All heavy atoms as a GROMACS GRO file, in nm:
protein
  595
    1MET      N    1  18.970   6.000   1.875
    1MET     CA    2  18.899   6.083   1.779
    1MET      C    3  18.890   6.014   1.641
    1MET      O    4  18.790   6.024   1.575
    1MET     CB    5  18.968   6.217   1.770
    1MET     CG    6  18.879   6.325   1.717
    1MET     SD    7  18.943   6.493   1.723
    1MET     CE    8  19.013   6.511   1.883
    2GLU      N    9  18.999   5.946   1.607
    2GLU     CA   10  19.000   5.874   1.478
    2GLU      C   11  18.888   5.770   1.472
    2GLU      O   12  18.826   5.752   1.370
    2GLU     CB   13  19.137   5.808   1.463
    2GLU     CG   14  19.171   5.772   1.320
    2GLU     CD   15  19.318   5.731   1.306
    2GLU    OE1   16  19.404   5.816   1.320
    2GLU    OE2   17  19.341   5.611   1.284
    3GLN      N   18  18.862   5.704   1.584
    3GLN     CA   19  18.758   5.602   1.591
    3GLN      C   20  18.620   5.664   1.568
    3GLN      O   21  18.537   5.607   1.499
    3GLN     CB   22  18.764   5.527   1.723
    3GLN     CG   23  18.667   5.411   1.733
    3GLN     CD   24  18.693   5.302   1.632
    3GLN    OE1   25  18.806   5.272   1.595
    3GLN    NE2   26  18.589   5.242   1.582
    4ILE      N   27  18.598   5.782   1.623
    4ILE     CA   28  18.470   5.849   1.604
    4ILE      C   29  18.451   5.887   1.458
    4ILE      O   30  18.342   5.869   1.403
    4ILE     CB   31  18.462   5.974   1.695
    4ILE    CG1   32  18.459   5.932   1.842
    4ILE    CG2   33  18.337   6.058   1.662
    4ILE    CD1   34  18.476   6.046   1.940
    5ILE      N   35  18.557   5.935   1.394
    5ILE     CA   36  18.548   5.970   1.253
    5ILE      C   37  18.518   5.845   1.169
    5ILE      O   38  18.434   5.847   1.077
    5ILE     CB   39  18.682   6.035   1.204
    5ILE    CG1   40  18.710   6.163   1.281
    5ILE    CG2   41  18.676   6.063   1.054
    5ILE    CD1   42  18.606   6.269   1.277
    6LEU      N   43  18.584   5.734   1.204
    6LEU     CA   44  18.559   5.607   1.133
    6LEU      C   45  18.411   5.566   1.150
    6LEU      O   46  18.348   5.522   1.053
    6LEU     CB   47  18.651   5.498   1.189
    6LEU     CG   48  18.634   5.360   1.128
    6LEU    CD1   49  18.665   5.360   0.978
    6LEU    CD2   50  18.722   5.260   1.200
    7GLU      N   51  18.354   5.580   1.269
    7GLU     CA   52  18.215   5.546   1.292
    7GLU      C   53  18.121   5.631   1.206
    7GLU      O   54  18.026   5.582   1.149
    7GLU     CB   55  18.180   5.560   1.440
    7GLU     CG   56  18.245   5.454   1.526
    7GLU     CD   57  18.231   5.481   1.675
    7GLU    OE1   58  18.154   5.574   1.714
    7GLU    OE2   59  18.296   5.410   1.755
    8ILE      N   60  18.152   5.762   1.198
    8ILE     CA   61  18.069   5.854   1.117
    8ILE      C   62  18.077   5.812   0.970
    8ILE      O   63  17.975   5.806   0.901
    8ILE     CB   64  18.112   5.998   1.138
    8ILE    CG1   65  18.080   6.045   1.280
    8ILE    CG2   66  18.046   6.090   1.034
    8ILE    CD1   67  18.141   6.176   1.319
    9ILE      N   68  18.197   5.785   0.922
    9ILE     CA   69  18.215   5.744   0.782
    9ILE      C   70  18.140   5.614   0.754
    9ILE      O   71  18.071   5.601   0.650
    9ILE     CB   72  18.364   5.728   0.750
    9ILE    CG1   73  18.429   5.866   0.744
    9ILE    CG2   74  18.384   5.650   0.617
    9ILE    CD1   75  18.580   5.864   0.740
   10ASN      N   76  18.143   5.520   0.846
   10ASN     CA   77  18.072   5.394   0.828
   10ASN      C   78  17.919   5.412   0.831
   10ASN      O   79  17.847   5.340   0.765
   10ASN     CB   80  18.119   5.289   0.926
   10ASN     CG   81  18.250   5.226   0.881
   10ASN    OD1   82  18.276   5.215   0.760
   10ASN    ND2   83  18.333   5.185   0.976
   11GLU      N   84  17.871   5.511   0.907
   11GLU     CA   85  17.726   5.543   0.903
   11GLU      C   86  17.687   5.589   0.764
   11GLU      O   87  17.583   5.548   0.710
   11GLU     CB   88  17.694   5.654   1.002
   11GLU     CG   89  17.693   5.617   1.146
   11GLU     CD   90  17.668   5.736   1.237
   11GLU    OE1   91  17.608   5.837   1.192
   11GLU    OE2   92  17.708   5.731   1.354
   12ILE      N   93  17.770   5.674   0.707
   12ILE     CA   94  17.743   5.727   0.573
   12ILE      C   95  17.749   5.612   0.471
   12ILE      O   96  17.663   5.600   0.382
   12ILE     CB   97  17.843   5.839   0.537
   12ILE    CG1   98  17.817   5.960   0.628
   12ILE    CG2   99  17.832   5.879   0.389
   12ILE    CD1  100  17.924   6.066   0.625
   13ARG      N  101  17.852   5.527   0.482
   13ARG     CA  102  17.865   5.415   0.389
   13ARG      C  103  17.750   5.317   0.404
   13ARG      O  104  17.699   5.262   0.306
   13ARG     CB  105  17.999   5.343   0.411
   13ARG     CG  106  18.117   5.429   0.362
   13ARG     CD  107  18.249   5.360   0.388
   13ARG     NE  108  18.258   5.230   0.322
   13ARG     CZ  109  18.295   5.213   0.193
   13ARG    NH1  110  18.327   5.318   0.120
   13ARG    NH2  111  18.301   5.092   0.143
   14ALA      N  112  17.704   5.294   0.526
   14ALA     CA  113  17.592   5.200   0.549
   14ALA      C  114  17.464   5.249   0.484
   14ALA      O  115  17.387   5.170   0.428
   14ALA     CB  116  17.570   5.182   0.700
   15ALA      N  117  17.444   5.380   0.485
   15ALA     CA  118  17.323   5.438   0.420
   15ALA      C  119  17.328   5.412   0.271
   15ALA      O  120  17.224   5.410   0.205
   15ALA     CB  121  17.315   5.587   0.451
   16LYS      N  122  17.447   5.398   0.214
   16LYS     CA  123  17.463   5.370   0.072
   16LYS      C  124  17.478   5.222   0.044
   16LYS      O  125  17.508   5.180  -0.066
   16LYS     CB  126  17.589   5.442   0.021
   16LYS     CG  127  17.577   5.594   0.028
   16LYS     CD  128  17.708   5.661  -0.002
   16LYS     CE  129  17.755   5.633  -0.142
   16LYS     NZ  130  17.872   5.713  -0.184
   17GLU      N  131  17.458   5.143   0.151
   17GLU     CA  132  17.469   4.994   0.143
   17GLU      C  133  17.609   4.950   0.098
   17GLU      O  134  17.625   4.854   0.025
   17GLU     CB  135  17.361   4.935   0.054
   17GLU     CG  136  17.220   4.963   0.110
   17GLU     CD  137  17.110   4.902   0.026
   17GLU    OE1  138  17.136   4.833  -0.074
   17GLU    OE2  139  16.994   4.925   0.065
   18LEU      N  140  17.710   5.024   0.146
   18LEU     CA  141  17.849   4.988   0.121
   18LEU      C  142  17.907   4.920   0.245
   18LEU      O  143  17.865   4.950   0.356
   18LEU     CB  144  17.932   5.115   0.087
   18LEU     CG  145  17.895   5.188  -0.041
   18LEU    CD1  146  17.976   5.317  -0.052
   18LEU    CD2  147  17.920   5.100  -0.161
   19ALA      N  148  18.002   4.835   0.224
   19ALA     CA  149  18.067   4.765   0.334
   19ALA      C  150  18.139   4.866   0.425
   19ALA      O  151  18.192   4.965   0.376
   19ALA     CB  152  18.165   4.661   0.282
   20PRO      N  153  18.143   4.835   0.553
   20PRO     CA  154  18.213   4.926   0.644
   20PRO      C  155  18.364   4.920   0.621
   20PRO      O  156  18.418   4.822   0.573
   20PRO     CB  157  18.177   4.872   0.784
   20PRO     CG  158  18.133   4.732   0.762
   20PRO     CD  159  18.080   4.723   0.623
   21ILE      N  160  18.429   5.028   0.657
   21ILE     CA  161  18.574   5.039   0.651
   21ILE      C  162  18.627   4.991   0.786
   21ILE      O  163  18.574   5.033   0.889
   21ILE     CB  164  18.614   5.186   0.625
   21ILE    CG1  165  18.559   5.238   0.492
   21ILE    CG2  166  18.766   5.201   0.630
   21ILE    CD1  167  18.612   5.170   0.371
   22GLU      N  168  18.730   4.910   0.784
   22GLU     CA  169  18.788   4.856   0.908
   22GLU      C  170  18.874   4.960   0.982
   22GLU      O  171  18.863   4.974   1.102
   22GLU     CB  172  18.874   4.734   0.879
   22GLU     CG  173  18.796   4.623   0.812
   22GLU     CD  174  18.725   4.534   0.909
   22GLU    OE1  175  18.772   4.523   1.026
   22GLU    OE2  176  18.623   4.475   0.872
   23THR      N  177  18.959   5.029   0.906
   23THR     CA  178  19.050   5.126   0.968
   23THR      C  179  19.072   5.244   0.874
   23THR      O  180  19.051   5.232   0.753
   23THR     CB  181  19.188   5.064   0.998
   23THR    OG1  182  19.247   5.021   0.875
   23THR    CG2  183  19.178   4.948   1.094
   24VAL      N  184  19.114   5.353   0.934
   24VAL     CA  185  19.158   5.469   0.856
   24VAL      C  186  19.288   5.519   0.921
   24VAL      O  187  19.315   5.487   1.038
   24VAL     CB  188  19.054   5.582   0.853
   24VAL    CG1  189  18.932   5.544   0.774
   24VAL    CG2  190  19.016   5.627   0.993
   25ASN      N  191  19.365   5.595   0.847
   25ASN     CA  192  19.482   5.659   0.904
   25ASN      C  193  19.492   5.800   0.847
   25ASN      O  194  19.409   5.841   0.766
   25ASN     CB  195  19.607   5.578   0.877
   25ASN     CG  196  19.637   5.559   0.730
   25ASN    OD1  197  19.635   5.653   0.653
   25ASN    ND2  198  19.657   5.436   0.688
   26ALA      N  199  19.591   5.874   0.888
   26ALA     CA  200  19.602   6.014   0.848
   26ALA      C  201  19.608   6.032   0.697
   26ALA      O  202  19.561   6.132   0.645
   26ALA     CB  203  19.725   6.076   0.914
   27GLU      N  204  19.664   5.934   0.627
   27GLU     CA  205  19.678   5.946   0.480
   27GLU      C  206  19.556   5.902   0.403
   27GLU      O  207  19.549   5.920   0.281
   27GLU     CB  208  19.799   5.865   0.434
   27GLU     CG  209  19.934   5.919   0.478
   27GLU     CD  210  19.965   5.882   0.623
   27GLU    OE1  211  19.927   5.770   0.665
   27GLU    OE2  212  20.027   5.964   0.692
   28THR      N  213  19.456   5.844   0.468
   28THR     CA  214  19.336   5.796   0.400
   28THR      C  215  19.266   5.911   0.332
   28THR      O  216  19.231   6.011   0.394
   28THR     CB  217  19.240   5.728   0.500
   28THR    OG1  218  19.310   5.619   0.565
   28THR    CG2  219  19.119   5.672   0.427
   29LYS      N  220  19.244   5.896   0.201
   29LYS     CA  221  19.178   6.001   0.122
   29LYS      C  222  19.028   5.979   0.122
   29LYS      O  223  18.980   5.868   0.100
   29LYS     CB  224  19.232   6.000  -0.022
   29LYS     CG  225  19.378   6.036  -0.027
   29LYS     CD  226  19.431   6.034  -0.168
   29LYS     CE  227  19.576   6.073  -0.166
   29LYS     NZ  228  19.658   5.995  -0.250
   30LEU      N  229  18.956   6.087   0.147
   30LEU     CA  230  18.810   6.077   0.160
   30LEU      C  231  18.743   6.032   0.031
   30LEU      O  232  18.652   5.947   0.034
   30LEU     CB  233  18.754   6.213   0.203
   30LEU     CG  234  18.807   6.266   0.338
   30LEU    CD1  235  18.757   6.407   0.361
   30LEU    CD2  236  18.768   6.175   0.452
   31ARG      N  237  18.781   6.088  -0.080
   31ARG     CA  238  18.720   6.051  -0.208
   31ARG      C  239  18.777   5.923  -0.266
   31ARG      O  240  18.705   5.830  -0.296
   31ARG     CB  241  18.733   6.165  -0.309
   31ARG     CG  242  18.650   6.285  -0.275
   31ARG     CD  243  18.666   6.394  -0.381
   31ARG     NE  244  18.596   6.515  -0.351
   31ARG     CZ  245  18.473   6.540  -0.392
   31ARG    NH1  246  18.409   6.457  -0.467
   31ARG    NH2  247  18.414   6.655  -0.359
   32GLU      N  248  18.908   5.923  -0.284
   32GLU     CA  249  18.971   5.810  -0.355
   32GLU      C  250  18.967   5.680  -0.277
   32GLU      O  251  18.933   5.575  -0.328
   32GLU     CB  252  19.116   5.844  -0.391
   32GLU     CG  253  19.129   5.954  -0.493
   32GLU     CD  254  19.135   6.092  -0.432
   32GLU    OE1  255  19.106   6.107  -0.312
   32GLU    OE2  256  19.166   6.187  -0.506
   33ASP      N  257  19.004   5.686  -0.146
   33ASP     CA  258  19.014   5.565  -0.065
   33ASP      C  259  18.880   5.521  -0.008
   33ASP      O  260  18.853   5.400   0.004
   33ASP     CB  261  19.114   5.582   0.048
   33ASP     CG  262  19.255   5.607  -0.003
   33ASP    OD1  263  19.289   5.562  -0.114
   33ASP    OD2  264  19.332   5.675   0.069
   34LEU      N  265  18.797   5.617   0.029
   34LEU     CA  266  18.671   5.586   0.096
   34LEU      C  267  18.549   5.594   0.002
   34LEU      O  268  18.441   5.552   0.038
   34LEU     CB  269  18.649   5.677   0.216
   34LEU     CG  270  18.759   5.672   0.323
   34LEU    CD1  271  18.731   5.772   0.433
   34LEU    CD2  272  18.774   5.531   0.378
   35GLY      N  273  18.571   5.649  -0.116
   35GLY     CA  274  18.463   5.656  -0.214
   35GLY      C  275  18.352   5.755  -0.179
   35GLY      O  276  18.239   5.738  -0.223
   36LEU      N  277  18.384   5.858  -0.102
   36LEU     CA  278  18.282   5.954  -0.063
   36LEU      C  279  18.256   6.054  -0.178
   36LEU      O  280  18.350   6.100  -0.242
   36LEU     CB  281  18.322   6.030   0.063
   36LEU     CG  282  18.344   5.944   0.189
   36LEU    CD1  283  18.384   6.031   0.306
   36LEU    CD2  284  18.221   5.862   0.222
   37THR      N  285  18.132   6.085  -0.200
   37THR     CA  286  18.094   6.182  -0.300
   37THR      C  287  18.080   6.320  -0.238
   37THR      O  288  18.093   6.334  -0.116
   37THR     CB  289  17.957   6.146  -0.362
   37THR    OG1  290  17.857   6.156  -0.257
   37THR    CG2  291  17.956   6.007  -0.422
   38SER      N  292  18.053   6.420  -0.318
   38SER     CA  293  18.034   6.556  -0.263
   38SER      C  294  17.918   6.559  -0.164
   38SER      O  295  17.926   6.623  -0.058
   38SER     CB  296  18.003   6.654  -0.376
   38SER     OG  297  18.114   6.665  -0.463
   39PHE      N  298  17.812   6.485  -0.195
   39PHE     CA  299  17.699   6.477  -0.102
   39PHE      C  300  17.742   6.410   0.030
   39PHE      O  301  17.705   6.456   0.138
   39PHE     CB  302  17.583   6.397  -0.166
   39PHE     CG  303  17.465   6.384  -0.077
   39PHE    CD1  304  17.377   6.491  -0.060
   39PHE    CD2  305  17.441   6.267  -0.009
   39PHE    CE1  306  17.268   6.479   0.024
   39PHE    CE2  307  17.329   6.254   0.075
   39PHE     CZ  308  17.243   6.361   0.094
   40ASP      N  309  17.822   6.302   0.018
   40ASP     CA  310  17.871   6.234   0.139
   40ASP      C  311  17.957   6.328   0.223
   40ASP      O  312  17.950   6.326   0.345
   40ASP     CB  313  17.951   6.111   0.101
   40ASP     CG  314  17.872   6.008   0.025
   40ASP    OD1  315  17.749   6.000   0.042
   40ASP    OD2  316  17.932   5.933  -0.055
   41LEU      N  317  18.041   6.406   0.157
   41LEU     CA  318  18.127   6.499   0.229
   41LEU      C  319  18.044   6.606   0.302
   41LEU      O  320  18.077   6.645   0.412
   41LEU     CB  321  18.228   6.564   0.136
   41LEU     CG  322  18.333   6.469   0.077
   41LEU    CD1  323  18.419   6.540  -0.024
   41LEU    CD2  324  18.420   6.406   0.186
   42ALA      N  325  17.934   6.647   0.241
   42ALA     CA  326  17.845   6.744   0.307
   42ALA      C  327  17.784   6.680   0.432
   42ALA      O  328  17.777   6.742   0.538
   42ALA     CB  329  17.736   6.789   0.211
   43GLU      N  330  17.743   6.553   0.417
   43GLU     CA  331  17.687   6.482   0.533
   43GLU      C  332  17.793   6.462   0.641
   43GLU      O  333  17.765   6.478   0.761
   43GLU     CB  334  17.630   6.346   0.487
   43GLU     CG  335  17.558   6.272   0.593
   43GLU     CD  336  17.492   6.145   0.544
   43GLU    OE1  337  17.493   6.119   0.422
   43GLU    OE2  338  17.440   6.070   0.631
   44LEU      N  339  17.914   6.429   0.600
   44LEU     CA  340  18.026   6.413   0.693
   44LEU      C  341  18.049   6.544   0.771
   44LEU      O  342  18.066   6.544   0.893
   44LEU     CB  343  18.152   6.371   0.618
   44LEU     CG  344  18.279   6.355   0.701
   44LEU    CD1  345  18.265   6.239   0.797
   44LEU    CD2  346  18.399   6.337   0.607
   45THR      N  347  18.046   6.654   0.700
   45THR     CA  348  18.065   6.786   0.762
   45THR      C  349  17.959   6.812   0.870
   45THR      O  350  17.989   6.856   0.979
   45THR     CB  351  18.059   6.899   0.656
   45THR    OG1  352  18.160   6.874   0.560
   45THR    CG2  353  18.077   7.034   0.717
   46VAL      N  354  17.833   6.783   0.835
   46VAL     CA  355  17.724   6.807   0.931
   46VAL      C  356  17.740   6.719   1.053
   46VAL      O  357  17.725   6.765   1.166
   46VAL     CB  358  17.588   6.781   0.862
   46VAL    CG1  359  17.475   6.780   0.963
   46VAL    CG2  360  17.562   6.887   0.756
   47LYS      N  361  17.771   6.592   1.032
   47LYS     CA  362  17.786   6.500   1.147
   47LYS      C  363  17.903   6.539   1.235
   47LYS      O  364  17.892   6.530   1.359
   47LYS     CB  365  17.799   6.357   1.097
   47LYS     CG  366  17.668   6.301   1.037
   47LYS     CD  367  17.690   6.160   0.988
   47LYS     CE  368  17.561   6.101   0.931
   47LYS     NZ  369  17.463   6.064   1.031
   48ILE      N  370  18.014   6.582   1.176
   48ILE     CA  371  18.131   6.621   1.255
   48ILE      C  372  18.099   6.752   1.330
   48ILE      O  373  18.135   6.768   1.445
   48ILE     CB  374  18.256   6.634   1.167
   48ILE    CG1  375  18.302   6.494   1.127
   48ILE    CG2  376  18.366   6.710   1.238
   48ILE    CD1  377  18.418   6.493   1.029
   49GLU      N  378  18.028   6.842   1.261
   49GLU     CA  379  17.992   6.968   1.327
   49GLU      C  380  17.900   6.942   1.446
   49GLU      O  381  17.914   7.004   1.552
   49GLU     CB  382  17.926   7.062   1.228
   49GLU     CG  383  17.905   7.202   1.282
   49GLU     CD  384  17.866   7.302   1.176
   49GLU    OE1  385  17.857   7.266   1.058
   49GLU    OE2  386  17.846   7.418   1.214
   50ASP      N  387  17.804   6.849   1.429
   50ASP     CA  388  17.714   6.817   1.539
   50ASP      C  389  17.792   6.757   1.658
   50ASP      O  390  17.764   6.786   1.773
   50ASP     CB  391  17.606   6.717   1.494
   50ASP     CG  392  17.501   6.779   1.406
   50ASP    OD1  393  17.495   6.905   1.398
   50ASP    OD2  394  17.424   6.704   1.345
   51LYS      N  395  17.888   6.674   1.628
   51LYS     CA  396  17.964   6.600   1.731
   51LYS      C  397  18.070   6.687   1.799
   51LYS      O  398  18.086   6.683   1.918
   51LYS     CB  399  18.031   6.478   1.666
   51LYS     CG  400  18.092   6.382   1.761
   51LYS     CD  401  17.989   6.285   1.805
   51LYS     CE  402  18.051   6.171   1.883
   51LYS     NZ  403  17.953   6.095   1.951
   52PHE      N  404  18.141   6.768   1.716
   52PHE     CA  405  18.256   6.842   1.768
   52PHE      C  406  18.238   6.994   1.765
   52PHE      O  407  18.327   7.067   1.808
   52PHE     CB  408  18.381   6.807   1.688
   52PHE     CG  409  18.421   6.664   1.698
   52PHE    CD1  410  18.393   6.574   1.596
   52PHE    CD2  411  18.487   6.615   1.810
   52PHE    CE1  412  18.431   6.441   1.604
   52PHE    CE2  413  18.525   6.484   1.822
   52PHE     CZ  414  18.497   6.396   1.718
   53ASP      N  415  18.126   7.043   1.712
   53ASP     CA  416  18.099   7.186   1.703
   53ASP      C  417  18.206   7.261   1.625
   53ASP      O  418  18.254   7.366   1.667
   53ASP     CB  419  18.082   7.246   1.844
   53ASP     CG  420  18.016   7.383   1.838
   53ASP    OD1  421  17.933   7.405   1.746
   53ASP    OD2  422  18.050   7.468   1.922
   54ILE      N  423  18.248   7.203   1.511
   54ILE     CA  424  18.346   7.268   1.423
   54ILE      C  425  18.314   7.234   1.278
   54ILE      O  426  18.274   7.122   1.247
   54ILE     CB  427  18.492   7.226   1.458
   54ILE    CG1  428  18.591   7.307   1.376
   54ILE    CG2  429  18.512   7.079   1.442
   54ILE    CD1  430  18.734   7.291   1.421
   55ASP      N  431  18.327   7.333   1.192
   55ASP     CA  432  18.306   7.313   1.047
   55ASP      C  433  18.442   7.281   0.985
   55ASP      O  434  18.526   7.369   0.970
   55ASP     CB  435  18.246   7.438   0.983
   55ASP     CG  436  18.220   7.425   0.835
   55ASP    OD1  437  18.256   7.319   0.776
   55ASP    OD2  438  18.166   7.519   0.775
   56ILE      N  439  18.462   7.156   0.946
   56ILE     CA  440  18.593   7.114   0.895
   56ILE      C  441  18.622   7.174   0.758
   56ILE      O  442  18.738   7.177   0.717
   56ILE     CB  443  18.607   6.961   0.889
   56ILE    CG1  444  18.500   6.897   0.803
   56ILE    CG2  445  18.608   6.903   1.030
   56ILE    CD1  446  18.520   6.750   0.771
   57PHE      N  447  18.522   7.222   0.687
   57PHE     CA  448  18.544   7.280   0.554
   57PHE      C  449  18.542   7.434   0.558
   57PHE      O  450  18.542   7.497   0.454
   57PHE     CB  451  18.438   7.230   0.456
   57PHE     CG  452  18.460   7.086   0.416
   57PHE    CD1  453  18.382   6.988   0.469
   57PHE    CD2  454  18.558   7.052   0.325
   57PHE    CE1  455  18.400   6.855   0.434
   57PHE    CE2  456  18.578   6.920   0.288
   57PHE     CZ  457  18.499   6.822   0.344
   58GLU      N  458  18.544   7.490   0.678
   58GLU     CA  459  18.537   7.637   0.692
   58GLU      C  460  18.651   7.708   0.616
   58GLU      O  461  18.630   7.812   0.557
   58GLU     CB  462  18.540   7.672   0.839
   58GLU     CG  463  18.532   7.820   0.867
   58GLU     CD  464  18.529   7.850   1.016
   58GLU    OE1  465  18.594   7.776   1.093
   58GLU    OE2  466  18.461   7.946   1.052
   59ASP      N  467  18.770   7.653   0.622
   59ASP     CA  468  18.887   7.716   0.561
   59ASP      C  469  18.920   7.659   0.425
   59ASP      O  470  19.030   7.684   0.372
   59ASP     CB  471  19.010   7.702   0.653
   59ASP     CG  472  18.986   7.763   0.788
   59ASP    OD1  473  18.918   7.870   0.795
   59ASP    OD2  474  19.037   7.710   0.889
   60GLY      N  475  18.834   7.581   0.365
   60GLY     CA  476  18.861   7.520   0.236
   60GLY      C  477  18.841   7.370   0.240
   60GLY      O  478  18.794   7.315   0.339
   61LEU      N  479  18.880   7.305   0.129
   61LEU     CA  480  18.857   7.162   0.118
   61LEU      C  481  18.944   7.081   0.212
   61LEU      O  482  19.057   7.120   0.244
   61LEU     CB  483  18.888   7.118  -0.027
   61LEU     CG  484  18.791   7.164  -0.134
   61LEU    CD1  485  18.837   7.115  -0.269
   61LEU    CD2  486  18.650   7.115  -0.105
   62VAL      N  487  18.888   6.969   0.255
   62VAL     CA  488  18.962   6.872   0.335
   62VAL      C  489  18.963   6.745   0.253
   62VAL      O  490  18.857   6.700   0.206
   62VAL     CB  491  18.890   6.853   0.471
   62VAL    CG1  492  18.954   6.741   0.549
   62VAL    CG2  493  18.888   6.979   0.551
   63ASN      N  494  19.080   6.687   0.235
   63ASN     CA  495  19.092   6.570   0.148
   63ASN      C  496  19.127   6.440   0.219
   63ASN      O  497  19.108   6.333   0.162
   63ASN     CB  498  19.197   6.599   0.040
   63ASN     CG  499  19.154   6.715  -0.049
   63ASN    OD1  500  19.051   6.713  -0.107
   63ASN    ND2  501  19.240   6.818  -0.052
   64THR      N  502  19.183   6.449   0.338
   64THR     CA  503  19.228   6.329   0.408
   64THR      C  504  19.178   6.325   0.553
   64THR      O  505  19.139   6.428   0.609
   64THR     CB  506  19.382   6.320   0.412
   64THR    OG1  507  19.432   6.426   0.493
   64THR    CG2  508  19.444   6.325   0.274
   65ILE      N  509  19.185   6.207   0.610
   65ILE     CA  510  19.152   6.192   0.752
   65ILE      C  511  19.244   6.278   0.836
   65ILE      O  512  19.201   6.341   0.935
   65ILE     CB  513  19.160   6.044   0.796
   65ILE    CG1  514  19.058   5.957   0.719
   65ILE    CG2  515  19.145   6.028   0.945
   65ILE    CD1  516  18.912   5.990   0.748
   66GLY      N  517  19.372   6.281   0.801
   66GLY     CA  518  19.468   6.362   0.876
   66GLY      C  519  19.430   6.507   0.880
   66GLY      O  520  19.448   6.575   0.983
   67GLU      N  521  19.380   6.561   0.768
   67GLU     CA  522  19.337   6.701   0.765
   67GLU      C  523  19.218   6.724   0.858
   67GLU      O  524  19.207   6.828   0.922
   67GLU     CB  525  19.307   6.745   0.623
   67GLU     CG  526  19.430   6.753   0.535
   67GLU     CD  527  19.399   6.775   0.390
   67GLU    OE1  528  19.280   6.785   0.352
   67GLU    OE2  529  19.493   6.785   0.311
   68ILE      N  530  19.128   6.630   0.863
   68ILE     CA  531  19.014   6.639   0.956
   68ILE      C  532  19.065   6.640   1.099
   68ILE      O  533  19.027   6.726   1.180
   68ILE     CB  534  18.914   6.522   0.940
   68ILE    CG1  535  18.844   6.530   0.804
   68ILE    CG2  536  18.810   6.520   1.053
   68ILE    CD1  537  18.757   6.412   0.770
   69LEU      N  538  19.153   6.548   1.133
   69LEU     CA  539  19.205   6.537   1.269
   69LEU      C  540  19.283   6.665   1.305
   69LEU      O  541  19.274   6.712   1.419
   69LEU     CB  542  19.295   6.414   1.283
   69LEU     CG  543  19.221   6.282   1.268
   69LEU    CD1  544  19.320   6.166   1.265
   69LEU    CD2  545  19.117   6.263   1.376
   70GLU      N  546  19.356   6.721   1.212
   70GLU     CA  547  19.430   6.845   1.236
   70GLU      C  548  19.334   6.958   1.272
   70GLU      O  549  19.355   7.033   1.367
   70GLU     CB  550  19.511   6.883   1.113
   70GLU     CG  551  19.594   7.009   1.129
   70GLU     CD  552  19.671   7.041   1.003
   70GLU    OE1  553  19.735   6.950   0.946
   70GLU    OE2  554  19.666   7.158   0.963
   71LYS      N  555  19.224   6.971   1.196
   71LYS     CA  556  19.127   7.077   1.222
   71LYS      C  557  19.057   7.052   1.357
   71LYS      O  558  19.030   7.150   1.430
   71LYS     CB  559  19.024   7.085   1.109
   71LYS     CG  560  19.090   7.142   0.984
   71LYS     CD  561  18.990   7.192   0.886
   71LYS     CE  562  19.067   7.246   0.769
   71LYS     NZ  563  19.003   7.356   0.708
   72LEU      N  564  19.029   6.928   1.388
   72LEU     CA  565  18.965   6.898   1.517
   72LEU      C  566  19.058   6.927   1.632
   72LEU      O  567  19.014   6.967   1.741
   72LEU     CB  568  18.916   6.754   1.520
   72LEU     CG  569  18.803   6.719   1.427
   72LEU    CD1  570  18.769   6.570   1.432
   72LEU    CD2  571  18.680   6.802   1.455
   73GLY      N  572  19.186   6.911   1.610
   73GLY     CA  573  19.286   6.938   1.716
   73GLY      C  574  19.302   7.085   1.745
   73GLY      O  575  19.351   7.119   1.852
   74ARG      N  576  19.257   7.171   1.654
   74ARG     CA  577  19.270   7.316   1.673
   74ARG      C  578  19.154   7.376   1.750
   74ARG      O  579  19.154   7.494   1.777
   74ARG     CB  580  19.280   7.387   1.536
   74ARG     CG  581  19.414   7.371   1.474
   74ARG     CD  582  19.427   7.466   1.361
   74ARG     NE  583  19.388   7.399   1.236
   74ARG     CZ  584  19.339   7.459   1.132
   74ARG    NH1  585  19.316   7.587   1.131
   74ARG    NH2  586  19.309   7.391   1.024
   75GLN      N  587  19.053   7.296   1.782
   75GLN     CA  588  18.937   7.360   1.847
   75GLN      C  589  18.964   7.391   1.993
   75GLN      O  590  19.047   7.346   2.058
   75GLN     CB  591  18.811   7.275   1.836
   75GLN     CG  592  18.824   7.132   1.872
   75GLN     CD  593  18.689   7.061   1.866
   75GLN    OE1  594  18.589   7.116   1.831
   75GLN    NE2  595  18.688   6.936   1.899
   0.00000   0.00000   0.00000
């Protein structure tokens, strides 16, 4: 699942002409470490919802990869 999230993040980064990220882990911060903006996070939400049929921001903000994986694990 982590690999799928990494692919989605790299799709978003590629659209902004940013270099791809090689790896992520549970502690990776979406804004600080990956440089995602509010718009990018909205796009990330849509892509994850399309792929996994879950809204990761339904219960509030998500700040790290680990929080995304935790929410995906609850489906």
